N, C-alpha and C positions, 0 to 999 in steps of 0.2 A: 434172482436174476438168471436167465438162461444165457449160457455161453456157447456159441456155435464154433465148433472146432475148425470148420472150413474157413470161417471169417478170420479167426485168429491166425491161421496158417497163411492166409493171404496178406494180412497185415504184417506178419513177421517177414514174409517173403519180400514185400515192398520196402520195408525198413532196410533189410539186408541189401537189396538192390541199390537203394539210394546210397548206402554206406560204401558199397564196393565201387560205385560210380565216382563218388567223391574221392576215394583213395586213388582210383585210376587217373583222375584229372590232376590231382596234386603231384603224384609221382610220375605222371606222363607215361603210363603204361600203354603200349600200343596193343590193346586187346579188343576183341569184337564184343558187341552187345550179347551175342550168344554165350560167350564165356562168362560174362557177368551174370547172365540169367541162370546158368548152371550153378554157379557159386551161391547165388541168392536162393535158388530152389532147394539146394542141399541144406543151407542155413535155416530155411523155413521149416524143414522137417524136424529141427531140434525142439520145436514146441511140444512134440509128442513125449519127450522125456519128462515133462511136467506131470504126466499122468502115471508115471511109474513110481513105485515106492523105493526111492533111493535117497541116501542122505545128502547133505549139502556139499560135502567134499566130493562125492562121486558125481554130483550134478555139475560142480565147477570143473572137474577134470574132463567130463564129457563135452562141456561147452568149449574148453580149450582145444580139444581134439577136433571138434566140429569147425571151429574158427580156422584152424590150420588147414583142414581139407577145403574149406571155403576159398581161402586165398590161393591155394594151389589150383583148384578148379578154375578160378577166375583169371589168375595171372600166370599160371604155369609154375614149374619148379626149375630154377637154375642152380641155386645153391642155398645153403642155410641162411646166409646173410640176407640174400634177396627176399626170402620168405619171411624172415623175422621183421624186416623193414615193412613189408606189406601188412604183416600182422599188427605191428605197432600202430600204424596209421589207422587201421581198421578199429582197433580198440580206442584210439584217441577220438575218432568221430563218434563211436558208440557212446563214450562217456559224455560227450557234448549233448547228444540227443537224449540219453538216459537221464542225465542230470536235469535237463530242462523239463522232461516229463515228470520227474519226481518233484520238482519245484511246483509245477502246476497242481500236482496232487496235494501237496501240503498247503499251498496258498488257497485253494478253493475247496479243501476238505472233501476230496473225492475218495470214495471207497475203492478197495482193490480186490480183485479176484485174479490171482495169478499175475499175468502181465497186463491185465485190463483194468484201467481206472474208469469209474463211472459215477454219475451223480444224477439222481432221479431218472435212472434208466438210460441216460445218454452217455455213451462211451467217449471219453476224451481222446482215445486213440485216433478216432476218425478225424477229429479237429486237428490234432497235431500232425497226422499223416498228410492230410489233404492241403493244409494251409501253412502250418508252421515249420514242419521238418524240412521242406525244400528251401525255405528261407534261411533256416539255421545252417543247413549244409552249404548253401551258397556263400554265406559269410565265412564259414569255416574253410571252405576250399579257397576262397579269395585270400584269406589271411595266410593259409598254408602255403600257397604259391608265392606270396610276397616274402614270407620268411625263408622259404627254400631258395628263392632267387637272390635274396639280399644277405641273409645271415651266413651263407656259405662263403661270402667275401670278407668275413671278419677274421682278423688274425691278432694274436698276442704279439706285441712288438716291444723289444727292449732297446732303448737308445743309450749307447755308451758314450759319455762325454769325457772319459778319462778321469784319473784321480779317484777311482772307485765311485764315480757319479753315474748311476744308471737310472734312467727314467722308464718306468713300466707303463705302457700305453695300450689302448685298444685301437688297432689299425683297421682300415677299410680299404680294399682294393678299388680305387677309383679309376674306372676305364677312361674317364675324361681327363685324367691328369697326365699330360705329356710335357710338363715343364722340364727344361734342361737349362743349365747355365751356358752362356753363349761361347765360352772359350774352350773348355775341355768337354763340353756336352755331357757333363755328369747329370744324372737325373735328380730331381728335387722332390722330396716328400714334404708335405705340409702339416704343421702342428697347430692346434688351437692355442691361441695366446694365453688362455686361462690355464692350460696344462703346462706351459713352459715356465718353470718355477725359478730359473736361474737368471742372473743379470746378464743380459745380452752383451754388455760392454766387456765382459770377461773373455769373450771369444773374438776371433778375427771375423769381422763381418764382411759379407759379399752382397752387393746390391745387384739384383737381377731385374731388368725391365720386363714387366708382364703387361698384357693387355686384358682388361676386364670388360664387362658389358658397358661400362660408362666411359672409361678413359684408359690411358696408359699410366702405370705407376711403377714404383720400385719396390720390390719384395726383399725384405731383410732375410738373408740366409747365412747360415754358419755351416762349416764343414765339420762333421763329427767323425771320430775315428772309426766307429763301427756300429752297425745296427744288427739285431738278431730278430728274425721273424720266425716264430715258433712253427715248426713243421716245414719250413722252407730252407732256413739256414742263415748264416751270417753274411753280411754285405758291407763292402767298403766303397769309397769313392762316391758317397751320397751326400747331397746337401739337404739341410733342414731349413725350410722356409717357415717363418713365423707369421701366421695369418692374423690380420687385424680383426677380421670378422669371426664370429662364432661358427663352429662346425655344427650344422643342424641335424646331421644323421645320428640316430639314436645310439647313445653310448660310445661314440667314436671320438678319439683324440687326435688321430693321425690319418691323413689321406696318403695312401701308398701309390707309388709309381708302377705302371705295368711292367716296365723293363726290369726292375730289380727282382721281379718274381720269376724271371727266366733262370733255368738251371745253368745256362752258360754265362750268366753275369757274375763277375768277380768283384 
């Protein structure tokens, strides 16, 4: 089988361009297409190293250096953390595409020459590049944006009920939670009834009227001495409302109130 260097470089360039564009969308980097093209072009040149007699370790180190230069050309350099984050998402997207390509190779028994998989003279790279890779990257970017927007609102929360009773929960900052009790206007956080393991009759109960989509009801609340939100701090003067419905957000036990996240809240 003949392998055309120019075609391989073009394929590598397009793969790198798609990957850099995916990273740019997920991390919301305000960069121009020209910057992405520069990074992808430099990455495309890395294919030349396959024709040099170097060992696997040297090839790996060269690829790492090329990847770093790629993200700097595409997104610029602000600091090490900024560059490493860009690099991490580039490798994540690369592993998604690379893993899928390897799966097709194994599934359909394609032969391999360098980075090119082929079967009966037809390179699978063209199929993946033209039809499959944009679809894969679309779902990768969509999921990445979802995780970035939502999982950044997750917090570890410790509810201290006194008498050495501490309930460890996964909290979520719910921007729609503006519940306060009507007398002292203390904020109310909500806990899934399945997570509340204590007998509510052990505590002084406060009934707070709330309006739901269907009607007006009374929410059972208790005042807890203290809660601690990891990375934010300890908070007092907070009510805990026991939800009758299940919290449907993935892995969440407690819906936090926006006000208790403020530094000025005591």
